[in-house]
C-alpha positions as a printed NumPy array, in Angstrom:
array([[ -0.783, -33.817,  58.695],
       [ -3.823, -32.54 ,  59.714],
       [ -5.324, -34.48 ,  62.722],
       [ -9.007, -34.145,  63.893],
       [-11.625, -35.772,  66.034],
       [-15.18 , -35.422,  65.495],
       [-17.072, -33.738,  68.25 ],
       [-13.953, -31.669,  68.984],
       [-14.373, -27.885,  69.114],
       [-11.353, -27.26 ,  66.919],
       [ -8.762, -29.117,  64.404],
       [ -5.837, -29.822,  66.08 ],
       [ -2.123, -29.771,  64.646],
       [  0.814, -31.71 ,  65.45 ],
       [  3.179, -29.184,  67.212],
       [  6.857, -29.179,  66.959],
       [  9.755, -28.681,  69.616],
       [ 12.535, -25.877,  69.604],
       [ 15.167, -25.935,  67.275],
       [ 18.309, -26.847,  68.774],
       [ 22.036, -26.205,  67.665],
       [ 23.419, -29.236,  66.397],
       [ 26.578, -30.137,  64.593],
       [ 26.408, -30.981,  60.897],
       [ 25.478, -34.886,  60.359],
       [ 28.146, -37.242,  58.824],
       [ 26.852, -39.033,  55.851],
       [ 27.446, -42.794,  57.345],
       [ 25.435, -41.331,  60.729],
       [ 21.99 , -40.26 ,  58.605],
       [ 19.109, -42.452,  59.435],
       [ 18.025, -44.941,  56.362],
       [ 15.264, -43.584,  54.037],
       [ 15.911, -39.69 ,  54.281],
       [ 18.487, -37.198,  54.129],
       [ 18.771, -33.308,  54.381],
       [ 21.695, -31.988,  52.059],
       [ 23.017, -28.541,  51.565],
       [ 25.342, -27.609,  49.001],
       [ 27.544, -25.353,  51.105],
       [ 28.089, -24.696,  54.783],
       [ 29.919, -21.798,  54.526],
       [ 27.681, -19.631,  52.004],
       [ 28.507, -15.743,  52.81 ],
       [ 25.81 , -13.312,  54.012],
       [ 23.787, -12.261,  50.9  ],
       [ 24.301, -15.567,  48.866],
       [ 22.191, -18.258,  48.528],
       [ 22.15 , -22.066,  49.169],
       [ 20.353, -25.23 ,  47.89 ],
       [ 18.562, -27.453,  50.16 ],
       [ 17.273, -30.737,  49.382],
       [ 15.437, -33.866,  50.633],
       [ 16.684, -37.255,  49.482],
       [ 14.654, -40.267,  49.691],
       [ 15.122, -43.946,  49.066],
       [ 14.095, -45.657,  45.765],
       [ 10.398, -46.849,  46.212],
       [  8.948, -43.907,  48.316],
       [  6.197, -41.918,  45.951],
       [  4.741, -40.065,  48.781],
       [  6.57 , -37.519,  51.668],
       [  4.993, -35.301,  53.957],
       [  7.891, -33.78 ,  56.177],
       [  9.104, -30.138,  57.443],
       [ 12.03 , -28.331,  57.223],
       [ 13.153, -26.268,  60.45 ],
       [ 15.66 , -23.492,  59.764],
       [ 16.482, -20.282,  61.912],
       [ 14.667, -17.629,  60.441],
       [ 17.154, -15.281,  61.851],
       [ 19.772, -16.716,  59.699],
       [ 18.016, -17.815,  56.937],
       [ 15.359, -16.791,  54.396],
       [ 13.114, -18.825,  52.464],
       [ 13.201, -17.89 ,  48.842],
       [ 11.197, -20.762,  47.112],
       [ 11.178, -23.93 ,  45.448],
       [ 12.832, -25.349,  42.21 ],
       [ 10.374, -24.831,  39.293],
       [ 10.999, -27.367,  36.86 ],
       [ 10.443, -30.77 ,  36.006],
       [  9.938, -33.327,  39.143],
       [  7.617, -34.456,  41.63 ],
       [  4.685, -32.527,  42.622],
       [  5.822, -30.089,  45.489],
       [  3.097, -28.126,  47.702],
       [  4.743, -25.862,  50.293],
       [  2.88 , -24.843,  53.437],
       [  3.84 , -21.317,  54.046],
       [  2.233, -20.48 ,  57.086],
       [  5.044, -21.573,  59.187],
       [  7.901, -19.844,  57.386],
       [  7.915, -16.611,  59.714],
       [  8.574, -18.719,  62.589],
       [ 11.273, -21.056,  60.406],
       [  9.297, -23.897,  59.095],
       [  9.016, -25.451,  55.582],
       [  5.883, -27.852,  55.667],
       [  5.747, -29.979,  52.025],
       [  4.167, -32.609,  50.693],
       [  5.904, -34.372,  47.84 ],
       [  4.687, -37.031,  45.64 ],
       [  5.078, -38.946,  42.025],
       [  3.57 , -42.062,  42.014],
       [  6.026, -43.357,  39.722],
       [  8.592, -42.738,  42.524],
       [ 10.516, -39.545,  44.   ],
       [ 13.502, -41.042,  42.501],
       [ 16.478, -39.66 ,  44.793],
       [ 15.428, -35.746,  45.245],
       [ 11.869, -35.239,  46.763],
       [ 12.176, -31.702,  46.733],
       [ 14.545, -28.853,  46.753],
       [ 14.375, -25.489,  48.064],
       [ 16.425, -22.195,  48.003],
       [ 16.966, -19.98 ,  51.133],
       [ 18.837, -16.886,  51.029],
       [ 21.459, -16.298,  53.706],
       [ 21.486, -13.614,  56.327],
       [ 24.349, -14.704,  58.736],
       [ 26.511, -17.621,  59.294],
       [ 25.952, -20.722,  61.291],
       [ 22.679, -21.775,  59.223],
       [ 23.869, -25.635,  58.98 ],
       [ 23.621, -26.111,  62.812],
       [ 19.666, -25.255,  62.875],
       [ 18.537, -27.073,  59.757],
       [ 16.78 , -29.925,  60.29 ],
       [ 14.398, -32.541,  58.627],
       [ 11.412, -33.815,  60.632],
       [  9.542, -36.738,  58.707],
       [  5.643, -36.651,  59.31 ],
       [  4.823, -39.819,  57.052],
       [  5.983, -41.301,  53.609],
       [  4.531, -44.013,  51.413],
       [  5.437, -46.401,  48.707],
       [  3.862, -46.091,  44.951],
       [  0.754, -48.312,  46.035],
       [  0.134, -46.145,  48.87 ],
       [  1.226, -48.425,  51.954],
       [  3.356, -46.474,  54.703],
       [  6.826, -46.817,  55.139],
       [  7.996, -47.27 ,  58.282],
       [  9.912, -44.252,  59.878],
       [ 10.647, -42.822,  63.234],
       [  9.534, -39.189,  63.84 ],
       [ 12.766, -37.74 ,  64.784],
       [ 14.753, -34.431,  63.623],
       [ 17.382, -35.472,  60.834],
       [ 20.544, -32.711,  60.628],
       [ 21.804, -31.495,  57.469],
       [ 24.726, -32.994,  55.377],
       [ 26.755, -30.948,  53.141],
       [ 26.419, -32.092,  49.15 ],
       [ 28.901, -29.879,  47.063],
       [ 27.65 , -31.484,  43.873],
       [ 24.037, -29.919,  44.625],
       [ 23.357, -27.035,  42.312],
       [ 21.283, -24.587,  42.928],
       [ 17.947, -24.645,  41.048],
       [ 18.007, -22.358,  37.583],
       [ 14.46 , -21.745,  38.212],
       [ 12.952, -20.463,  41.353],
       [  8.987, -20.337,  42.289],
       [  6.404, -20.169,  45.016],
       [  4.015, -22.678,  43.039],
       [  0.31 , -22.534,  44.252],
       [ -2.302, -25.408,  43.724],
       [ -3.733, -23.655,  41.102],
       [  0.059, -23.426,  39.307],
       [  0.15 , -27.024,  39.772],
       [ -3.48 , -27.441,  38.226],
       [ -2.673, -25.847,  35.481],
       [  0.735, -27.749,  34.844],
       [ -1.01 , -31.302,  35.565],
       [ -4.075, -30.86 ,  33.804],
       [ -3.904, -27.847,  31.27 ],
       [ -7.54 , -28.042,  30.136],
       [ -9.852, -26.131,  32.026],
       [-12.42 , -27.841,  34.23 ],
       [-15.982, -28.135,  33.5  ],
       [-17.877, -25.685,  35.312],
       [-20.283, -27.042,  38.356],
       [-23.67 , -27.242,  37.306],
       [-25.83 , -27.508,  40.121],
       [-24.609, -25.659,  43.594],
       [-22.358, -27.725,  46.356],
       [-22.261, -27.291,  50.149],
       [-19.584, -28.235,  52.355],
       [-19.477, -31.829,  54.046],
       [-22.07 , -32.9  ,  51.183],
       [-19.593, -34.839,  48.726],
       [-21.555, -38.199,  47.113],
       [-18.342, -40.006,  46.392],
       [-15.197, -40.44 ,  48.382],
       [-11.891, -39.143,  46.615],
       [-14.189, -36.498,  44.581],
       [-13.681, -33.879,  47.279],
       [-14.634, -30.941,  45.049],
       [-17.812, -32.606,  43.987],
       [-17.475, -31.941,  40.313],
       [-18.248, -35.854,  39.673],
       [-14.595, -36.552,  38.484],
       [-12.091, -37.785,  40.409],
       [ -8.983, -35.78 ,  39.184],
       [ -5.545, -34.024,  39.804],
       [ -7.862, -31.39 ,  41.499],
       [ -8.806, -33.365,  44.514],
       [ -5.568, -34.649,  44.852],
       [ -4.042, -31.126,  45.163],
       [ -6.934, -29.964,  47.372],
       [ -5.845, -32.729,  49.819],
       [ -2.233, -31.94 ,  49.65 ],
       [ -2.967, -28.585,  50.332],
       [ -5.366, -29.362,  53.621],
       [ -2.736, -31.692,  54.959],
       [  0.3  , -28.788,  54.788],
       [ -2.273, -26.06 ,  56.486],
       [ -2.564, -24.326,  53.143],
       [ -6.071, -24.791,  53.358],
       [ -8.834, -25.12 ,  56.111],
       [-10.506, -28.566,  56.962],
       [-13.807, -27.235,  57.379],
       [-14.741, -24.66 ,  54.828],
       [-17.828, -22.605,  53.395],
       [-16.537, -23.42 ,  50.048],
       [-18.173, -26.174,  47.648],
       [-15.637, -28.69 ,  48.82 ],
       [-15.461, -31.848,  51.152],
       [-12.156, -32.882,  52.664],
       [-13.299, -33.801,  55.837],
       [-15.219, -36.971,  54.773],
       [-14.879, -37.795,  50.813],
       [-11.17 , -36.799,  51.038],
       [-10.507, -39.216,  54.293],
       [-10.003, -42.516,  52.709],
       [ -6.969, -43.69 ,  54.527],
       [ -6.634, -46.216,  56.184],
       [ -9.419, -48.033,  54.3  ],
       [-10.81 , -50.223,  57.077],
       [-12.43 , -52.691,  54.416],
       [-14.68 , -54.081,  54.05 ],
       [-17.17 , -51.507,  55.078],
       [-17.826, -48.181,  53.599],
       [-18.938, -46.043,  56.727],
       [-22.503, -47.969,  56.565],
       [-24.303, -47.39 ,  60.235],
       [-23.211, -50.49 ,  61.355],
       [-19.553, -50.275,  59.978],
       [-17.358, -50.068,  63.386],
       [-14.177, -49.08 ,  61.511],
       [-15.419, -46.751,  58.934],
       [-12.449, -45.465,  56.056],
       [-10.186, -42.703,  57.788],
       [-10.446, -44.163,  61.044],
       [ -7.033, -44.577,  62.881],
       [ -6.591, -47.098,  65.289],
       [ -6.175, -44.326,  67.612],
       [ -9.526, -42.861,  67.488],
       [ -8.514, -40.024,  65.488],
       [ -9.004, -39.118,  61.677],
       [ -5.997, -37.772,  59.588],
       [ -5.82 , -35.988,  56.132],
       [ -2.131, -36.556,  54.956],
       [ -0.073, -37.599,  51.952],
       [ -1.585, -41.265,  52.461],
       [ -5.039, -39.838,  51.252],
       [ -3.34 , -37.723,  48.54 ],
       [ -1.678, -40.973,  47.043],
       [ -4.827, -43.225,  47.265],
       [ -6.835, -40.831,  45.455],
       [ -4.187, -40.011,  42.736],
       [ -3.66 , -43.649,  42.163],
       [ -7.395, -44.052,  41.768],
       [ -7.078, -41.051,  39.171],
       [ -4.97 , -42.63 ,  37.233],
       [ -6.764, -45.964,  36.943],
       [ -5.141, -47.927,  39.673],
       [ -7.886, -49.853,  42.023],
       [ -7.788, -48.567,  45.352],
       [-10.174, -49.337,  48.022],
       [-13.032, -46.907,  49.006],
       [-11.685, -44.326,  46.59 ],
       [-14.514, -43.906,  44.069],
       [-17.271, -45.847,  46.074],
       [-20.412, -43.868,  46.811],
       [-20.478, -42.595,  50.603],
       [-23.536, -44.559,  52.354],
       [-26.433, -42.101,  53.327],
       [-25.639, -39.401,  50.607],
       [-27.579, -40.169,  47.856],
       [-28.709, -37.32 ,  45.475],
       [-32.059, -35.324,  46.717],
       [-34.946, -35.666,  44.623],
       [-37.652, -34.036,  46.069],
       [-38.306, -30.126,  47.361],
       [-41.284, -28.932,  49.461],
       [-42.038, -25.689,  51.244],
       [-42.9  , -24.934,  55.024],
       [-45.005, -22.236,  56.216],
       [-47.147, -21.231,  59.02 ],
       [-47.879, -23.286,  62.084],
       [-47.058, -27.159,  61.7  ],
       [-50.356, -28.178,  63.718],
       [-49.647, -31.658,  63.703],
       [-46.667, -34.07 ,  63.964],
       [-44.419, -33.871,  61.222],
       [-41.162, -36.032,  59.939],
       [-38.841, -34.342,  57.559],
       [-36.652, -37.17 ,  55.512],
       [-33.273, -37.009,  53.891],
       [-34.356, -37.108,  50.282],
       [-36.27 , -33.871,  50.467],
       [-34.787, -30.419,  50.321],
       [-37.295, -28.202,  53.063],
       [-37.742, -24.722,  52.423],
       [-38.9  , -22.081,  55.088],
       [-41.337, -19.307,  53.794],
       [-41.358, -17.061,  56.647],
       [-41.665, -17.56 ,  60.174],
       [-42.599, -21.404,  60.606],
       [-43.775, -22.47 ,  64.05 ],
       [-43.954, -25.592,  65.975],
       [-46.881, -25.396,  68.461],
       [-46.923, -26.437,  72.257],
       [-47.935, -30.495,  71.836],
       [-46.575, -30.889,  68.636],
       [-43.523, -32.978,  67.526],
       [-40.977, -32.681,  64.471],
       [-38.453, -35.481,  63.454],
       [-35.772, -34.498,  61.541],
       [-34.03 , -37.348,  59.81 ],
       [-30.116, -37.6  ,  59.537],
       [-29.019, -36.066,  56.445],
       [-32.056, -33.718,  56.108],
       [-31.225, -30.396,  54.72 ],
       [-33.516, -27.366,  55.485],
       [-33.168, -24.025,  53.89 ],
       [-34.461, -20.447,  54.875],
       [-36.168, -18.219,  51.945],
       [-33.86 , -15.314,  52.016],
       [-36.595, -12.907,  50.823],
       [-38.905, -13.874,  53.645],
       [-36.487, -14.442,  56.032],
       [-37.335, -18.149,  56.606],
       [-37.01 , -19.184,  60.385],
       [-37.843, -22.373,  62.516],
       [-39.457, -21.608,  65.928],
       [-39.776, -24.567,  68.292],
       [-42.438, -23.201,  70.925],
       [-42.51 , -24.366,  75.072],
       [-44.069, -27.685,  75.035],
       [-43.156, -28.836,  71.326],
       [-40.554, -31.678,  70.662],
       [-37.947, -31.204,  68.287],
       [-35.658, -34.808,  67.495],
       [-33.147, -34.099,  65.555],
       [-29.921, -36.319,  65.001],
       [-27.389, -36.357,  62.629],
       [-24.577, -38.427,  61.78 ],
       [-20.873, -37.744,  60.591],
       [-21.609, -39.027,  57.194],
       [-25.279, -37.634,  57.176],
       [-25.339, -34.338,  59.062],
       [-28.832, -32.482,  59.281],
       [-27.926, -29.085,  57.363],
       [-29.769, -25.689,  58.12 ],
       [-29.022, -22.759,  55.804],
       [-30.48 , -20.524,  53.445],
       [-31.708, -20.878,  49.802],
       [-29.157, -19.516,  47.995],
       [-26.568, -20.606,  45.858],
       [-23.737, -18.641,  47.791],
       [-24.917, -18.784,  51.444],
       [-23.756, -16.48 ,  54.013],
       [-24.091, -15.518,  57.772],
       [-27.403, -14.095,  58.103],
       [-28.982, -15.062,  54.98 ],
       [-32.075, -16.908,  56.797],
       [-34.051, -16.264,  59.947],
       [-32.488, -18.775,  61.959],
       [-33.582, -21.771,  64.738],
       [-35.23 , -20.357,  67.608],
       [-35.886, -23.045,  70.56 ],
       [-38.144, -21.669,  73.057],
       [-37.313, -23.651,  76.274],
       [-39.103, -23.795,  79.953],
       [-36.441, -22.737,  81.808],
       [-36.545, -20.07 ,  84.419],
       [-34.93 , -16.489,  83.846]])
């Protein structure tokens, strides 16, 4: 899962310890709930093996890692056929980790995921381990599980998949929703979602939102991005922490764990998936407080000779260099958007002796950018604050 604390400078990823040689696990000693099975323990170099993750009945979503020794095994791909949605994070493959999310709201039945590896040398069975990060029932409730390494069990009746692929989010999107998505009719910006669950901000909560969250959870997509998505707020819906939905006086807003952390994981994906098929889910589909659509637009230019307050429901465009002189005060409300004109290099300069008061929040950040449908670094003049410190 992707863990983050607001206010921190970086996104933390759960670290995993080193692999250890271990004897294959006897079937009667496997922890309940999950099994890692391999069709052969003696495949010769150059051959292929099937590796499957089996789960108990009732589990609808699983987020886990398969650890292997890249010196003796090479990841080939996943089963490409009928079955649950399985998204694989490939960034860990060179170091020996297949991180994946599998989900099916009807239940994962017995096999959550099936993968194929090419054998480079013998002894691979002693380094294959399953690490469960989280599992959920079809109603989205977590299934109790200990975070421990589960060794491989031999299952001779496990067949190699007839079709193998390296399926991307685009592949799954085409299969689950073959009709093309409606084009976005207005520019969107990261962190500016209007409704919980609608992470791509296209006005509909559907499989694309589910796949986006699942990809973030396994590391295929960044949590914070310049593309028009809002994973960090619109996608962080579990735990619901009813009854509030993030109002200013809500002490436990959606997504906040008892530990104070925020996690994007399989539980968020399942909650959004349930809403997408019409199952009532707390928080998902509810308007994010303070994020109503902006209805006005105003242009700022020259010198702001008097005190000024910028409000959230208006987008302010900086035309050329806009100056706040000494003695003047500029107050910027939470959620306000300020755009620099690209042609005139719009910028804001706070002179010595002037005062700027700008306090955004997690749900209503203050955004400075340029007046362009495709913002890019250097597309506006910037914000300049001239202090009175000695040089």
